[in-house]
C-alpha positions, 0 to 999 in steps of 0.5 A: 722550400723558398719559392724561386721568383727571379726571372731566368734566361735559359742558356740553351745548354742542357747540362748547365741550366739545371745547375743554375735554376734555369739560366742566367738572371734576367738583365744580368752581366755574365762572364765566360772565361776560357783558353783558346778552343774551350768553346767560349764563342759557341757558348755565346752563340748558343745563348743568342740562338736560344733567345732567337727560338723564343722570338727574342732579338740578340746582338753578337758583337765581335772584335775577331770573328768574320761573319760568313765563317762564323755562320758557316761554322755554326750551321755545322752545329745545326744553327741557321743564324742567317735565317734568324738574321733574315727574321730580324732576330740576330744581329752581327756587329763587327767592331774594333776595340777603338770603336767600342772605346769611342762609343763609350765616350759618346754614351753608346752612340749608334750602337745604343740607338740600334739596341734601343730601337730593335728592343734587343734582349740578349747581347754577347761581346766576344771577346772583352779581352781585346778591349781590355788590352787597350788600357795599360793599367788596372784603374783604366781597365776598371773604369772602362769596364764600369762604363761598359756595364753601365751602358749594358744595364741601361739597355735592359739586356742579359749579357754574356762577355767572353774573356781569354783566360790563362791557365796558371798552375791548373787554375784559370786566371781572369782580368781582375777588373771584371771579376768583381763587377759581373753577376756571374763567372763561368769557366770553361776548361779543356785538358788532356787525360790519357791521350783524350781531350776532356772538357769541363765547366765550372760555375765560379760565381752566380749572384742570387743563385744556389749553385750545387 
């Protein structure tokens, strides 16, 4: 049996971590794809909360969520994000896609300074779809994605990017400008069977990991 030497960052999701050797590869960039209501935001927050419990600082970057509403919703799941924030372990940042585009042009700007200064270990961007829609062709989207990935790699963080997926013929379709660049792809599903909502998770890709 080959000894597992890669350092892993647990997602905190009990049903997922055992399937992927304990979590995401440290310093990797991971894409979580799903339709509205599939649990992408909860996935991202749980990943950050898991880090906070271990004393790791996490940053949640959003284009859509409102802080007080998000904190209230997560409290109902037992996650007191406000308490983690008071301890300096959780940082909520709301940007417009245009602001992120400007930060990339500036090489990270104030966001880069914040993450370096506070020694952030985990980053969630929710969702990358809004940012990708700013570019009207595949080449521009890919170039912007590569710039973003270069920035994340410079931070030395484990990152989760959420993306809106479309269900076409039963399959979730994602932005191809991201598909080949990320280290892993997790797809979240929710379908209705016999009047009941059934949720599922698929590990489509994970580099350096033997997936069952």
